[in-house]
C-alpha positions in Angstrom: 0.0 0.0 0.0 2.9 2.3 0.9 4.6 1.6 -2.5 1.3 2.2 -4.4 0.8 5.5 -2.7 4.4 6.5 -3.5 3.9 5.6 -7.1 0.7 7.7 -7.3 2.6 10.6 -5.7 5.5 10.3 -8.2 3.1 10.1 -11.1 1.3 13.2 -10.0 4.5 15.1 -9.6 5.8 13.9 -13.0 2.4 14.7 -14.6 2.5 18.3 -13.3 6.1 18.7 -14.5 5.2 17.2 -17.9 2.3 19.6 -18.3 4.5 22.5 -17.5 7.2 21.5 -19.9 4.7 20.8 -22.7 2.6 23.8 -22.2 -0.7 21.9 -21.6 -3.5 23.6 -19.7 -5.5 21.9 -17.0 -9.3 21.9 -17.2 -11.6 21.9 -14.2 -14.0 19.4 -15.7 -16.0 17.7 -12.9 -16.0 13.9 -12.5 -19.3 12.1 -12.7 -20.7 8.6 -12.3 -18.4 5.8 -13.2 -19.2 4.3 -16.6 -18.2 0.8 -17.7 -18.1 -0.3 -21.4 -16.8 -3.3 -23.3 -15.8 -3.3 -27.0 -14.9 -6.1 -29.4 -13.3 -5.8 -32.8 -13.4 -8.7 -35.2 -11.3 -9.3 -38.3 -13.2 -9.5 -41.5 -11.0 -10.3 -44.5 -7.8 -8.9 -43.1 -4.8 -11.1 -42.1 -2.8 -8.5 -40.2 -3.5 -5.2 -38.5 -2.0 -1.9 -37.5 -3.1 -0.8 -34.0 -2.8 2.8 -32.7 -3.7 3.6 -29.1 -3.9 7.2 -27.9 -4.3 7.3 -24.1 -4.0 10.6 -22.3 -4.1 9.7 -18.6 -5.0 7.0 -16.2 -4.3 3.3 -16.0 -3.6 1.3 -19.2 -3.2 -2.4 -19.4 -2.4 -4.3 -22.6 -2.1 -8.0 -23.1 -2.7 -11.0 -25.3 -5.1 -13.9 -25.4 -8.1 -12.3 -27.0 -10.5 -14.5 -29.0 -11.0 -11.6 -31.4 -8.6 -9.0 -32.8 -9.3 -6.9 -29.7 -11.4 -7.4 -26.6 -11.5 -4.3 -24.4 -13.1 -3.0 -21.2 -13.1 0.6 -20.1 -14.0 2.5 -16.9 -14.2 6.3 -16.7 -15.9 9.0 -14.8 -15.3 12.0 -17.1 -17.9 12.1 -19.9 -15.4 13.6 -22.4 -13.2 10.6 -22.0 -15.7 8.1 -23.5 -13.5 5.7 -25.5 -13.6 5.7 -29.3 -12.9 2.5 -31.2 -12.6 2.9 -35.0 -11.8 0.0 -37.3 -11.5 -0.3 -41.0 -9.9 -2.7 -43.5 -8.1 -2.2 -46.8 -7.6 -5.4 -48.6 -5.7 -7.7 -46.2 -4.7 -4.9 -43.7 -6.9 -3.9 -40.8 -6.5 -0.5 -39.1 -7.6 0.0 -35.5 -7.6 3.3 -33.6 -8.5 3.4 -29.9 -8.7 6.9 -28.4 -11.2 9.0 -26.5 -13.2 12.1 -26.9 -12.0 15.5 -25.8 -8.5 17.0 -25.6 -8.6 18.5 -22.1 -7.1 17.0 -19.0 -9.5 17.1 -16.0 -8.4 17.7 -12.4 -10.0 16.8 -9.1 -10.5 14.0 -6.7 -11.1 10.4 -7.8 -10.6 10.8 -11.6 -10.9 7.3 -13.1 -9.8 6.3 -16.6 -8.9 2.6 -16.9 -8.4 0.7 -20.1 -7.9 -3.0 -20.2 -7.1 -4.2 -23.8 -6.4 -7.7 -25.0 -5.3 -8.6 -28.5 -5.2 -11.8 -30.5 -1.9 -13.7 -30.3 -2.4 -15.1 -33.8 -2.8 -11.8 -35.8 0.4 -10.0 -36.9 0.3 -6.6 -35.3 2.0 -3.3 -36.0 1.5 -1.6 -32.6 1.7 2.2 -31.8 1.0 3.3 -28.2 0.9 7.0 -27.1 0.4 7.7 -23.4 0.2 11.0 -21.6 0.4 10.3 -17.9 -0.4 7.5 -15.4 0.5 3.9 -15.0 0.9 1.5 -18.0 1.4 -2.3 -18.0 2.2 -3.4 -21.5 2.4 -7.2 -21.7 3.5 -7.7 -25.3 5.5 -10.9 -25.2 2.7 -13.2 -26.4 1.6 -11.0 -29.3 2.7 -11.6 -32.9 4.4 -8.2 -33.3 5.8 -6.9 -36.6 6.8 -3.4 -35.2 6.3 -1.5 -31.9 6.4 2.2 -31.1 5.7 3.5 -27.5 5.7 7.2 -26.6 5.4 8.0 -22.9 4.6 11.4 -21.5 4.9 10.9 -17.7 4.4 8.2 -15.1 5.3 4.6 -14.6 5.5 2.1 -17.5 6.3 -1.6 -17.6 6.9 -3.1 -21.0 7.2 -6.9 -21.4 9.1 -7.8 -24.6 10.4 -11.1 -23.3 9.0 -13.0 -26.3 10.5 -15.5 -28.8 9.7 -14.0 -32.2 10.8 -15.9 -35.2 11.8 -12.8 -37.1 13.7 -9.6 -36.5 11.7 -7.0 -34.5 12.2 -3.2 -34.3 11.0 -1.4 -31.2 11.1 2.3 -30.4 10.4 3.6 -26.9 10.6 7.3 -26.0 9.9 8.5 -22.5 9.4 12.0 -21.1 9.4 11.9 -17.3 9.1 8.9 -15.0 10.0 5.3 -14.6 10.3 2.8 -17.4 11.0 -0.9 -17.0 11.5 -3.1 -20.0 11.8 -7.0 -19.9 13.8 -8.3 -22.8 14.4 -11.7 -24.5 17.3 -14.0 -23.6 17.2 -16.4 -26.5 16.9 -14.1 -29.4 19.5 -11.3 -29.9 18.9 -7.9 -28.3 20.6 -4.7 -29.4 19.7 -1.4 -27.6 20.5 2.0 -29.0 20.1 4.3 -26.0 19.9 8.0 -25.6 19.4 8.6 -21.9 21.7 11.5 -20.8 19.5 12.6 -17.8 18.3 9.1 -16.8 19.5 6.6 -14.3 19.8 3.3 -16.2 20.0 -0.1 -14.5 20.7 -3.2 -16.6 20.6 -7.0 -16.0 21.8 -9.6 -18.5 23.2 -6.9 -20.8 26.7 -5.8 -21.7 27.7 -2.2 -22.7 28.4 -1.9 -26.4 29.3 1.5 -27.9 26.3 3.8 -27.1 24.0 1.0 -26.2 23.8 -2.6 -24.8 23.6 -6.1 -26.2 22.6 -9.4 -24.6 24.6 -12.7 -24.5 22.7 -14.1 -27.5 23.3 -11.1 -29.7 26.5 -12.3 -31.5 25.1 -15.7 -32.6 21.3 -15.4 -32.6 19.3 -15.9 -35.8 16.9 -13.1 -35.0 17.4 -9.8 -33.3 15.2 -7.4 -31.3 16.5 -3.9 -31.9 15.4 -1.3 -29.4 15.8 2.4 -30.0 15.4 4.0 -26.5 15.1 7.7 -25.7 14.3 8.9 -22.2 14.0 12.4 -20.7 14.1 12.5 -16.9 13.7 9.6 -14.4 14.9 6.0 -14.4 15.1 3.1 -16.8 15.4 -0.6 -15.9 16.5 -3.0 -18.8 16.1 -6.7 -17.8 17.4 -9.5 -20.0 18.1 -11.9 -17.2 15.2 -14.4 -17.6 
């Protein structure tokens, strides 16, 4: 409980600093009754999909195991943050955008904005995630990823990339302010290109290599995960030990 309270405090401080640096204005929108919604997206004729997630603030959880392209549940108590799920297909490529209404950031007690999104493990996904502030748990290891981009504004983010993809994978992660933890593969090669001049970086299972890091499997592995990492202020943990 103490750790959770500390994380919330750090997130709030980071959020305020992030808003100051980016010039965002706070809105005094009042919270209302908690709304709960579920959404499902099915593939039609597409065999792969590009997924874009735009999440301003709150708690975001992403994982695999969905029976459909996406199974999502949402909880929010700010009317302007009603989730929007837009899906279309062009030939064999699906395009999914998950966002919400409004462009203002409410303040006040007990603001709730929780997204829980599961995606199919069997559909090749090009995944783009943009978060503003809050806590994000991105369990991507079981997904069939073709490319990944994560942009973080402020807060605490845990990204699980400890998969065993049978192809090369390019991942970009850029963070503004906060704490980032990334779990990395051990059996496929890992190469990290890092730009983190103002960040405390802790590594496990990685060796320093020029301006980045590599894991033990990198010299001989058939496939490589290449991570381009940029972080602003805070801390980064890179774990390739399991």
